[in-house]
C-alpha positions as CSV (number, residue, x, y, z in Angstrom):
1,M,-0.1,0.2,-0.2
2,Y,1.4,3.7,-1.1
3,W,0.6,5.2,2.6
4,K,3.8,7.2,3.3
5,G,3.5,11.1,2.8
6,R,-0.3,10.6,3.2
7,R,-2.6,12.1,6.0
8,Q,-2.5,10.6,9.4
9,S,-5.8,10.8,11.4
10,N,-5.9,13.0,14.4
11,N,-8.2,10.4,16.0
12,V,-5.6,8.1,17.5
13,E,-5.3,7.9,21.3
14,D,-1.7,6.9,21.8
15,R,-1.9,4.7,25.4
16,R,1.2,2.7,25.2
17,G,3.3,2.8,28.4
18,A,0.3,4.4,30.3
19,A,-0.1,3.1,33.7
20,T,-2.8,0.8,34.4
21,K,-4.1,-1.7,36.9
22,G,-2.8,-5.0,37.1
23,I,-5.0,-8.3,37.5
24,I,-3.9,-10.7,39.9
25,G,-5.0,-14.3,39.9
26,G,-6.6,-13.6,36.7
27,G,-4.6,-13.8,33.5
28,I,-5.8,-14.4,29.9
29,G,-8.9,-16.6,30.8
30,T,-10.1,-14.1,33.2
31,I,-9.6,-11.1,30.5
32,I,-11.8,-13.5,28.3
33,I,-14.3,-14.1,30.8
34,I,-14.9,-10.2,31.5
35,L,-15.0,-9.6,27.7
36,L,-17.7,-12.4,27.4
37,F,-19.5,-11.3,30.4
38,A,-19.7,-7.5,29.0
39,L,-20.8,-9.0,25.3
40,L,-23.6,-10.8,27.0
41,G,-24.9,-7.6,28.8
42,G,-23.4,-8.0,32.1
43,N,-21.4,-5.1,34.2
44,P,-17.5,-6.0,34.1
45,T,-17.2,-3.8,37.0
46,D,-19.3,-7.1,39.3
47,I,-16.6,-9.5,38.0
48,L,-13.8,-6.9,38.5
49,D,-14.7,-6.2,42.1
50,Q,-14.1,-10.0,42.9
51,I,-10.7,-9.7,41.4
52,Q,-7.6,-8.9,43.4
53,I,-6.5,-5.7,42.3
54,P,-3.4,-3.6,43.5
55,N,-3.5,-0.4,45.2
56,S,-0.4,0.8,43.4
57,E,-1.0,1.4,39.7
58,Y,1.3,-0.6,37.4
59,A,3.7,1.5,35.4
60,S,4.9,0.1,32.2
61,N,8.2,0.3,31.1
62,Y,7.3,0.5,27.5
63,Q,9.9,2.0,25.2
64,E,8.7,2.6,21.4
65,T,11.3,1.2,18.6
66,E,11.2,2.5,15.4
67,E,9.9,-0.2,13.7
68,E,6.7,0.6,16.2
69,K,6.8,4.2,15.3
70,E,6.5,3.4,11.6
71,L,3.9,1.1,12.1
72,A,2.2,3.5,14.5
73,E,2.2,5.8,11.6
74,F,0.9,3.5,9.3
75,V,-2.2,2.9,11.3
76,A,-3.1,6.5,11.4
77,V,-2.9,6.8,7.9
78,V,-5.1,3.6,7.1
79,L,-7.7,5.1,9.9
80,A,-7.4,8.7,7.9
81,E,-8.1,6.6,4.9
82,T,-11.2,5.0,6.6
83,E,-12.3,8.2,7.6
84,D,-12.4,9.6,4.0
85,V,-14.3,6.5,2.5
86,W,-16.7,6.2,4.9
87,T,-17.5,10.0,5.2
88,T,-18.0,9.7,1.5
89,I,-20.3,6.8,1.3
90,F,-22.8,7.7,4.4
91,R,-23.1,11.2,2.7
92,E,-24.1,9.6,-0.4
93,N,-26.4,7.7,1.2
94,G,-28.1,10.5,3.3
95,S,-26.3,10.0,6.6
96,E,-23.4,11.5,8.6
97,Y,-20.5,9.1,9.6
98,V,-19.4,9.5,13.2
99,L,-15.5,9.5,13.2
100,P,-14.5,6.7,15.6
101,R,-11.1,6.8,17.6
102,L,-8.4,4.1,17.6
103,V,-6.5,3.4,20.6
104,L,-2.8,2.0,20.6
105,Y,-2.1,0.3,23.7
106,S,0.5,-1.9,25.2
107,G,-0.1,-4.7,28.0
108,Y,-3.4,-4.1,28.9
109,V,-6.3,-1.5,28.5
110,N,-9.6,-0.4,30.1
111,S,-12.6,0.2,27.5
112,A,-16.3,0.6,27.8
113,C,-16.6,-3.3,27.1
114,G,-14.1,-4.1,29.8
115,V,-10.5,-5.2,30.4
116,A,-8.5,-6.6,27.3
117,G,-5.0,-7.7,27.1
118,A,-2.8,-8.0,23.9
119,S,-3.6,-11.6,23.7
120,T,-7.2,-10.7,22.6
121,G,-6.2,-9.0,19.8
122,P,-7.6,-6.0,18.1
123,F,-11.0,-5.3,18.9
124,Y,-14.2,-2.8,18.5
125,C,-16.2,-1.3,21.4
126,P,-19.3,-0.4,20.7
127,G,-19.8,1.3,23.8
128,D,-17.1,4.1,23.4
129,Y,-16.8,4.0,19.7
130,R,-13.4,3.1,19.6
131,V,-10.9,0.3,18.1
132,Y,-8.5,-1.2,20.3
133,I,-5.0,-2.3,19.3
134,D,-1.9,-3.5,20.8
135,L,0.8,-3.1,18.0
136,S,2.3,-6.7,18.9
137,F,-0.6,-8.5,17.0
138,F,0.9,-7.1,13.8
139,N,4.3,-9.4,14.7
140,E,2.1,-12.2,15.5
141,L,-0.3,-12.1,12.4
142,Q,3.2,-12.3,10.6
143,S,4.6,-14.8,12.8
144,R,1.9,-17.0,13.8
145,F,-0.8,-16.6,11.3
146,K,1.7,-16.3,8.3
147,A,-0.1,-13.6,6.9
148,P,2.6,-10.7,6.0
149,G,2.6,-7.5,4.3
150,D,1.0,-3.7,5.3
151,F,-2.2,-4.8,3.8
152,A,-2.8,-7.5,5.7
153,M,-2.6,-5.4,8.5
154,A,-4.8,-2.5,7.0
155,Y,-7.2,-5.5,6.4
156,V,-7.4,-5.9,10.3
157,I,-7.9,-2.2,10.6
158,A,-10.9,-2.2,7.9
159,H,-12.6,-4.9,9.6
160,E,-12.8,-3.7,13.1
161,I,-13.8,-0.1,11.2
162,G,-16.5,-2.1,9.7
163,H,-17.7,-3.1,13.1
164,H,-18.3,0.5,13.7
165,V,-20.0,1.2,10.6
166,Q,-22.2,-1.7,11.8
167,N,-23.0,0.2,15.0
168,L,-24.1,3.2,13.3
169,L,-26.5,1.4,11.0
170,G,-28.1,0.0,14.0
171,I,-27.1,-3.5,12.7
172,S,-25.2,-4.3,15.6
173,D,-27.8,-3.6,18.4
174,E,-30.3,-5.7,16.4
175,V,-28.1,-8.6,16.2
176,M,-27.3,-7.9,20.3
177,S,-31.1,-7.9,21.1
178,Y,-31.1,-11.7,20.1
179,R,-28.3,-12.8,22.9
180,N,-31.1,-13.9,25.2
181,R,-33.5,-15.1,22.9
182,L,-31.5,-17.9,21.2
183,S,-29.5,-21.0,21.8
184,Q,-25.7,-20.4,22.0
185,K,-25.7,-22.3,18.6
186,D,-28.2,-20.3,17.1
187,F,-26.7,-16.8,18.2
188,N,-23.1,-18.2,17.0
189,Q,-24.7,-17.9,13.8
190,L,-25.6,-14.7,13.8
191,M,-22.6,-13.4,15.1
192,I,-20.7,-15.4,12.1
193,R,-22.9,-13.2,9.7
194,L,-22.1,-10.1,11.9
195,E,-18.6,-10.8,11.0
196,L,-18.8,-11.8,7.5
197,Q,-20.5,-8.3,6.9
198,A,-18.0,-6.8,8.7
199,D,-15.3,-8.2,6.4
200,Y,-17.5,-7.3,3.5
201,L,-17.5,-3.6,4.6
202,A,-13.6,-4.0,5.0
203,G,-13.6,-5.1,1.2
204,V,-15.7,-2.0,0.1
205,W,-13.3,0.2,1.5
206,A,-10.3,-1.7,-0.1
207,H,-12.5,-1.2,-3.3
208,Y,-12.3,2.8,-3.0
209,V,-8.7,2.6,-1.9
210,N,-7.6,1.0,-4.9
211,R,-9.7,3.6,-7.0
212,M,-7.1,6.0,-5.3
213,D,-4.5,4.2,-6.5
214,L,-3.0,3.4,-3.5
215,L,-2.7,-0.5,-3.9
216,D,0.0,-2.6,-5.3
217,E,-0.4,-5.7,-7.3
218,H,0.2,-7.9,-3.9
219,D,-2.3,-6.0,-1.5
220,I,-5.3,-7.4,-2.0
221,Q,-3.6,-11.2,-2.0
222,E,-1.9,-9.9,1.5
223,A,-5.7,-9.1,2.4
224,L,-7.3,-12.3,1.8
225,N,-4.4,-14.2,3.3
226,A,-5.3,-12.4,6.5
227,A,-8.7,-13.2,6.1
228,S,-8.1,-17.0,5.7
229,A,-5.4,-17.1,8.5
230,V,-8.3,-15.9,10.8
231,G,-11.1,-18.4,10.0
232,D,-12.6,-20.1,13.1
233,D,-11.8,-23.8,11.1
234,R,-7.9,-22.5,10.5
235,I,-7.5,-21.0,14.4
236,Q,-9.5,-24.0,16.0
237,K,-7.3,-27.0,13.7
238,S,-3.6,-25.2,14.8
239,T,-4.8,-24.3,18.4
240,Q,-6.7,-27.7,19.5
241,G,-6.0,-30.3,16.5
242,Y,-9.5,-30.3,15.5
243,I,-12.8,-28.0,14.5
244,V,-16.2,-27.7,16.0
245,P,-18.2,-25.7,13.6
246,D,-21.2,-25.3,16.2
247,S,-18.7,-22.9,18.2
248,F,-17.8,-20.6,15.2
249,T,-18.2,-17.2,15.8
250,H,-16.4,-15.4,12.8
251,G,-16.7,-17.7,9.9
252,T,-14.3,-20.2,7.9
253,S,-11.4,-19.1,6.1
254,E,-13.4,-19.5,2.6
255,Q,-16.2,-17.3,3.8
256,R,-14.0,-14.6,5.3
257,Q,-11.9,-14.6,2.1
258,R,-15.3,-14.4,-0.1
259,W,-16.9,-12.0,1.6
260,F,-14.0,-9.7,1.6
261,Y,-13.5,-10.0,-1.8
262,K,-17.0,-9.8,-2.7
263,G,-17.1,-6.0,-1.1
264,F,-13.8,-5.2,-2.8
265,K,-15.2,-6.0,-6.4
266,S,-18.5,-4.5,-5.4
267,G,-18.0,-1.3,-3.6
268,N,-21.6,-0.7,-2.1
269,L,-23.5,-1.4,0.8
270,K,-26.5,-3.3,-0.9
271,D,-24.6,-6.4,-2.0
272,G,-23.4,-7.0,2.1
273,D,-26.5,-8.3,3.4
274,T,-25.0,-11.4,5.3
275,F,-28.1,-11.6,7.2
276,N,-30.6,-12.9,4.6
277,T,-28.7,-15.2,2.5
278,D,-28.9,-19.0,2.7
279,V,-25.6,-19.5,1.5
280,L,-22.6,-17.8,3.4
């Protein structure tokens, strides 16, 4: 992606190295429980109150490397490009695009959706209109998920911004209204449709970026590799050796690639209705 020298968004909050309270007796499992509890409508403080939290704040020794500085600049440029594209699309559809904010953090971060750690991966919190990213994830994307390239990283950001678009359109609220009315299996199916639509919206953004001649010949393949790498089937196969389709929440590698590419080819919102199709 040809990004150097382009506008960087002013909507980036850099919390790397900021003091944050550490969680004792919890760990990654506790963080996941807190996030799931918040997702299901609970108050994260109900759990946090039961976890031992030290009185003194944990001060990080974080120091930005040159590589991380460049990566942070890249993230700011990608965010700016999403702002321009979605502002235009919303305006053309008679609506106003409310700009989200993107939080860079290291270690742990507090959000309106609860406490999260780097192992959570990038996520969007509808409660505060923010995308949260620990830049170490992009190293993991390359080393663990075997999805290198700057546009693989851009895809991840665009996917999370896709969730912001869904939030503004009321789609996220509608989906979440079913969480206590459906079985876990059926609700998982709705979540898959929500995630695949976010992939589609990431593809729509890529369509417009391509029209601005910002992509090189390898970029779309890099995004497709990343979409495949984070498919439920591929992740479960690599982590536990087998797959459990009923537990999928994001879609298979093939589905995620296909919906991203469909958005890239179409460039419009009307073809991205993942909720009213029999075939995902």
